[in-house]
PAFILUM-444502 format. One record per residue: residue number from 1; x, y, z of N, C-alpha, C in turn. Coordinates in pm, whole numbers. Layout:
k/n.u/n.v/n.w/ca.u/ca.v/ca.w/c.u/c.v/c.w
NUM/X/Y/Z/X/Y/Z/X/Y/Z
...
END
This chain:
k/n.u/n.v/n.w/ca.u/ca.v/ca.w/c.u/c.v/c.w
1/4190/14682/6384/4275/14564/6408/4272/14453/6289
2/4366/14367/6243/4310/14243/6146/4366/14105/6221
3/4227/14068/6268/4241/13935/6331/4284/13812/6227
4/4372/13742/6279/4446/13662/6209/4415/13510/6276
5/4408/13385/6203/4423/13276/6255/4525/13214/6177
6/4590/13146/6251/4703/13023/6168/4656/12890/6174
7/4674/12843/6053/4650/12654/6058/4752/12591/5986
8/4837/12549/6101/4936/12468/6042/4984/12357/6153
9/5014/12226/6102/5012/12128/6175/5167/12112/6243
10/5253/12196/6193/5389/12214/6274/5385/12308/6337
11/5383/12317/6459/5365/12388/6563/5475/12504/6594
12/5606/12450/6562/5689/12522/6571/5719/12655/6431
13/5659/12622/6325/5631/12700/6211/5529/12770/6236
14/5413/12729/6283/5298/12830/6349/5359/12909/6442
15/5420/12879/6561/5465/12984/6683/5546/13089/6605
16/5628/13078/6510/5714/13150/6419/5631/13229/6338
17/5552/13202/6275/5436/13291/6227/5388/13392/6294
18/5337/13313/6412/5293/13419/6496/5351/13543/6556
19/5477/13516/6595/5558/13579/6624/5602/13692/6548
20/5624/13681/6385/5637/13743/6304/5502/13875/6275
21/5364/13811/6319/5246/13884/6282/5244/13975/6391
22/5299/13921/6523/5255/14022/6668/5335/14116/6629
23/5448/14096/6587/5546/14252/6563/5478/14372/6478
24/5378/14331/6433/5324/14455/6348/5205/14477/6475
25/5180/14605/6475/5066/14653/6588/4939/14650/6514
26/4918/14645/6396/4786/14613/6323/4711/14498/6291
27/4780/14387/6325/4747/14255/6336/4749/14188/6457
28/4636/14120/6514/4632/14023/6621/4604/13867/6557
29/4705/13797/6604/4687/13660/6583/4591/13593/6724
30/4458/13534/6676/4334/13517/6737/4389/13355/6789
31/4456/13313/6735/4450/13167/6730/4533/13066/6659
32/4561/12914/6689/4653/12872/6623/4583/12738/6582
33/4548/12630/6454/4493/12552/6455/4598/12436/6408
34/4585/12344/6417/4704/12232/6414/4647/12104/6302
35/4530/12152/6256/4474/12074/6127/4379/12116/6050
36/4300/12098/5949/4213/12173/5865/4091/12148/5932
37/4066/12053/6025/3891/12059/6084/3909/12125/6181
38/4026/12133/6263/3997/12242/6362/4047/12399/6321
39/4063/12393/6198/4069/12569/6136/3941/12579/6114
40/3855/12503/6068/3757/12566/6065/3653/12553/6168
41/3658/12471/6281/3619/12495/6399/3647/12624/6473
42/3797/12655/6446/3825/12736/6506/3782/12944/6420
43/3758/12905/6285/3703/13036/6207/3560/13061/6260
44/3477/12920/6285/3335/12967/6337/3344/13021/6493
45/3434/12988/6584/3436/13035/6683/3482/13186/6686
46/3593/13218/6645/3692/13318/6653/3654/13423/6566
47/3621/13404/6450/3564/13513/6336/3687/13605/6286
48/3792/13521/6263/3893/13582/6200/3873/13692/6092
49/3966/13758/6054/3947/13847/5939/4004/13745/5821
50/4109/13677/5867/4237/13666/5768/4248/13532/5821
51/4283/13403/5738/4341/13269/5786/4445/13241/5720
52/4586/13247/5758/4710/13147/5692/4664/13011/5738
53/4646/12958/5584/4637/12832/5588/4721/12719/5512
54/4771/12632/5582/4883/12573/5545/4800/12437/5454
55/4854/12390/5351/4810/12321/5209/4779/12125/5273
56/4902/12086/5358/4899/11944/5390/4919/11933/5528
57/4770/11913/5556/4744/11877/5697/4696/11747/5735
58/4687/11687/5838/4594/11595/5887/4465/11604/5935
59/4383/11497/5894/4222/11542/5896/4163/11583/5813
60/4191/11720/5753/4119/11791/5655/4243/11870/5598
61/4276/11845/5442/4384/11949/5412/4325/12088/5383
62/4426/12167/5337/4400/12297/5365/4276/12358/5255
63/4308/12244/5128/4202/12321/5001/4089/12283/5047
64/4012/12158/5131/3883/12128/5197/3850/12221/5313
65/3948/12268/5388/3892/12350/5512/3896/12473/5431
66/3972/12532/5323/3921/12664/5244/3796/12651/5199
67/3754/12586/5157/3627/12542/5100/3524/12564/5214
68/3518/12473/5325/3435/12499/5402/3456/12617/5491
69/3538/12688/5487/3542/12802/5569/3473/12925/5470
70/3498/12942/5307/3458/13014/5267/3306/13013/5233
71/3253/12868/5244/3092/12854/5251/3015/12927/5367
72/3090/12899/5508/3026/12945/5607/3058/13093/5613
73/3163/13145/5572/3211/13265/5632/3265/13344/5465
74/3178/13361/5398/3240/13433/5258/3318/13566/5260
75/3323/13615/5363/3369/13737/5392/3540/13702/5468
76/3542/13591/5488/3694/13544/5540/3787/13528/5432
77/3889/13609/5435/3993/13611/5345/4101/13480/5407
78/4123/13404/5298/4235/13259/5326/4337/13279/5252
79/4472/13275/5307/4578/13286/5226/4647/13168/5228
80/4672/13081/5145/4740/12942/5140/4885/12985/5177
81/4929/12927/5290/5064/12957/5313/5164/12795/5324
82/5227/12757/5226/5280/12628/5224/5433/12642/5170
83/5499/12501/5159/5637/12495/5111/5609/12450/4947
84/5488/12377/4931/5479/12319/4819/5433/12387/4710
85/5508/12414/4607/5438/12530/4494/5382/12411/4382
86/5304/12373/4438/5215/12256/4341/5136/12278/4245
87/5133/12291/4117/5013/12355/4043/4865/12334/4083
88/4827/12190/4123/4710/12117/4157/4660/12203/4262
89/4738/12204/4366/4713/12287/4508/4678/12416/4484
90/4780/12484/4383/4733/12623/4352/4598/12664/4305
91/4559/12584/4221/4441/12609/4141/4325/12563/4226
92/4343/12429/4305/4252/12397/4376/4196/12496/4500
93/4279/12552/4579/4287/12634/4665/4224/12761/4627
94/4273/12824/4523/4210/12919/4458/4056/12920/4383
95/4050/12802/4339/3909/12771/4277/3788/12746/4409
96/3856/12717/4506/3770/12716/4639/3760/12841/4715
97/3811/12967/4653/3795/13069/4750/3926/13132/4816
98/4044/13069/4813/4145/13140/4878/4183/13274/4779
99/4233/13374/4867/4249/13520/4842/4391/13522/4781
100/4461/13407/4797/4596/13461/4703/4664/13300/4790
101/4785/13296/4782/4902/13157/4780/5060/13219/4802
102/5078/13188/4927/5208/13229/4976/5303/13121/5003
103/5424/13108/4955/5545/13018/4984/5613/13038/5118
104/5619/12963/5195/5671/12980/5347/5846/13035/5351
105/5868/13050/5239/6026/13127/5237/6005/13262/5237
106/5864/13320/5242/5837/13476/5207/5901/13564/5344
107/5969/13653/5309/6024/13722/5383/5902/13819/5539
108/5976/13823/5645/5882/13884/5735/5796/13988/5693
109/5853/14087/5639/5789/14241/5586/5673/14208/5506
110/5727/14084/5402/5625/14063/5282/5518/13998/5298
111/5549/13889/5459/5399/13826/5526/5323/13908/5561
112/5360/14000/5649/5271/14109/5710/5226/14196/5599
113/5282/14232/5502/5230/14335/5367/5098/14224/5310
114/5121/14085/5276/5061/14031/5186/4914/13997/5303
115/4932/13983/5452/4807/13981/5504/4722/14097/5522
116/4806/14215/5506/4702/14357/5507/4635/14379/5367
117/4735/14322/5260/4683/14354/5131/4539/14248/5085
118/4573/14124/5161/4437/14027/5156/4338/14097/5224
119/4352/14137/5341/4232/14168/5421/4151/14307/5345
120/4232/14380/5225/4195/14505/5198/4130/14423/5051
121/4155/14284/5025/4048/14278/4903/4139/14233/4775
122/4270/14227/4778/4362/14191/4694/4396/14046/4670
123/4425/14036/4535/4469/13865/4548/4614/13877/4521
124/4659/13758/4651/4819/13754/4644/4857/13626/4592
125/4973/13666/4465/5020/13560/4394/5154/13600/4375
126/5247/13509/4416/5401/13569/4420/5424/13539/4253
127/5497/13582/4220/5533/13606/4038/5556/13440/3995
128/5620/13389/4071/5642/13233/4022/5541/13154/4017
129/5439/13172/4101/5306/13103/4115/5229/13188/4005
130/5213/13319/3984/5117/13341/3878/5153/13266/3746
131/5323/13261/3715/5344/13202/3554/5314/13076/3579
132/5303/12978/3692/5263/12867/3714/5095/12827/3660
133/5049/12896/3746/4921/12896/3714/4878/12927/3545
134/4937/13031/3511/4901/13058/3350/4972/12960/3250
135/5054/12874/3318/5123/12788/3242/5015/12655/3229
136/4992/12615/3387/4887/12501/3371/4757/12566/3303
137/4718/12662/3284/4609/12681/3229/4637/12656/3088
138/4728/12688/3030/4738/12674/2878/4807/12495/2862
139/4863/12462/2925/4878/12312/2941/4717/12243/2918
140/4629/12257/3015/4462/12192/3036/4411/12238/2890
141/4456/12346/2842/4387/12426/2727/4368/12344/2598
142/4496/12252/2556/4523/12238/2402/4403/12192/2323
143/4356/12076/2364/4212/12015/2253/4083/12126/2286
144/4067/12170/2415/3982/12297/2404/3972/12399/2359
145/4119/12462/2351/4116/12547/2271/4099/12559/2124
146/4120/12435/2083/4088/12456/1935/3933/12458/1900
147/3867/12399/1998/3749/12377/1976/3669/12551/2010
148/3737/12609/2129/3678/12738/2130/3714/12854/2040
149/3839/12810/1957/3884/12908/1867/3760/12882/1723
150/3736/12759/1691/3675/12725/1603/3514/12752/1605
151/3444/12734/1710/3306/12771/1766/3280/12970/1768
152/3402/13010/1859/3365/13148/1866/3482/13261/1785
153/3589/13200/1714/3675/13316/1672/3749/13373/1783
154/3790/13298/1901/3867/13368/1971/4031/13371/1921
155/4093/13493/1979/4221/13508/1974/4279/13453/2061
156/4403/13424/2023/4492/13309/2140/4492/13379/2264
157/4481/13501/2305/4491/13537/2432/4317/13530/2512
158/4238/13543/2397/4141/13496/2448/4051/13404/2480
159/4119/13312/2397/4086/13181/2443/4156/13144/2551
160/4285/13174/2592/4360/13159/2729/4261/13215/2819
161/4214/13323/2829/4130/13391/2954/4021/13328/2938
162/3932/13306/2816/3785/13208/2834/3795/13092/2926
163/3921/13020/2867/3946/12897/2976/3943/12910/3129
164/4026/13012/3188/4010/13046/3301/3893/13087/3342
165/3800/13174/3264/3666/13212/3302/3607/13059/3348
166/3631/12969/3230/3568/12851/3237/3584/12767/3343
167/3710/12813/3409/3776/12688/3523/3712/12766/3670
168/3647/12886/3649/3622/12959/3771/3703/13078/3795
169/3781/13110/3731/3895/13220/3787/3816/13374/3797
170/3819/13448/3869/3740/13578/3874/3831/13670/3800
171/3773/13772/3772/3851/13900/3679/3988/13924/3705
172/3987/13943/3858/4114/14012/3934/4206/13850/3950
173/4162/13761/3964/4255/13639/3942/4310/13626/3814
174/4239/13665/3700/4292/13635/3565/4407/13746/3555
175/4357/13858/3608/4447/13985/3564/4579/13955/3666
176/4612/13893/3773/4696/13898/3835/4781/13752/3780
177/4722/13640/3716/4802/13522/3687/4875/13573/3543
178/4837/13630/3456/4851/13700/3318/4905/13817/3316
179/4917/13876/3457/5000/13999/3460/4945/14114/3391
180/4801/14123/3366/4732/14239/3297/4677/14319/3407
181/4645/14446/3376/4614/14514/3443/4460/14513/3443
182/4375/14538/3555/4234/14486/3561/4134/14546/3462
183/4215/14664/3400/4153/14727/3281/4158/14638/3154
184/4241/14590/3133/4289/14517/3022/4227/14364/3039
185/4234/14322/3169/4162/14200/3159/4004/14222/3150
186/3930/14337/3203/3795/14375/3157/3767/14375/3005
187/3860/14455/2933/3854/14427/2793/3835/14300/2724
188/3945/14282/2740/3949/14096/2699/3823/14018/2730
189/3771/14024/2844/3662/13964/2887/3553/14003/2805
190/3512/14111/2798/3408/14204/2750/3395/14142/2588
191/3548/14132/2522/3532/14095/2347/3481/13934/2388
192/3546/13884/2476/3472/13714/2466/3320/13693/2508
193/3284/13799/2582/3138/13761/2585/3064/13819/2472
194/3123/13938/2388/3040/13979/2257/3060/13854/2127
195/3174/13798/2142/3190/13685/2062/3085/13577/2094
196/3113/13562/2233/2995/13422/2262/2825/13449/2230
197/2820/13609/2228/2673/13665/2249/2633/13670/2361
198/2682/13679/2420/2622/13705/2600/2654/13832/2669
199/2589/13879/2743/2666/13986/2884/2690/13904/3003
200/2643/13786/2991/2636/13715/3147/2774/13595/3164
201/2841/13609/3265/2952/13532/3285/2862/13373/3304
202/2783/13342/3346/2706/13220/3335/2659/13159/3242
203/2599/13250/3160/2564/13194/3014/2708/13167/2937
204/2812/13245/2945/2939/13224/2871/2995/13114/2919
205/3000/13083/3059/3042/12949/3075/2960/12824/3023
206/2805/12844/3044/2729/12735/2999/2759/12727/2808
207/2784/12822/2768/2803/12815/2611/2921/12763/2559
208/3027/12793/2668/3127/12733/2629/3152/12559/2643
209/3053/12540/2776/3045/12397/2800/2981/12310/2704
210/2897/12376/2620/2816/12301/2549/2934/12298/2408
211/2988/12397/2378/3075/12414/2271/3174/12290/2288
212/3246/12258/2387/3333/12158/2436/3284/12033/2454
213/3148/12038/2456/3056/11900/2477/3070/11858/2619
214/3087/11919/2751/3116/11895/2874/2993/11926/2945
END
């Protein structure tokens, strides 16, 4: 049984989500929190497996609540659920430990499937969100791209992935955002490490930081 907490300040939407999830015999909704601070408290008390987290809520927004929950309960999966496909929110939520990002126009069967997949450890990103992340990564990259290419001799794809590593994306999130297989992403990352001259992610990030002067 997958225990789910719903965090959404719009009670009518939270009730609708609860109704959808309760139709699945493998899922039990253990609580509803109407703001981010209450969500953090509820996770401490109810210990859900998965949290469906709205982004824009009073008292504490979903990004900060996600960060707090993941710091206290690293094994709890947080799925960001919102009507806002805003790039900054997507990046912040995922970089703060969210297991994925869902838009509220998702169908009932897809929502149930996403909860099951997140519980199993998958990263959940709708195609248009994945494209947005890849696009944002490219936009942020512009002058940093040039510096990293000059310093390490990266290819176009390698510099794109190197910057995502630098920003804190996991291998799985990189593969999902760029529509690569996990194996292909690992191969690119191995090549990046080789060109930097390390086998450690932390060392790679440090050497990129030095190259970027940050």
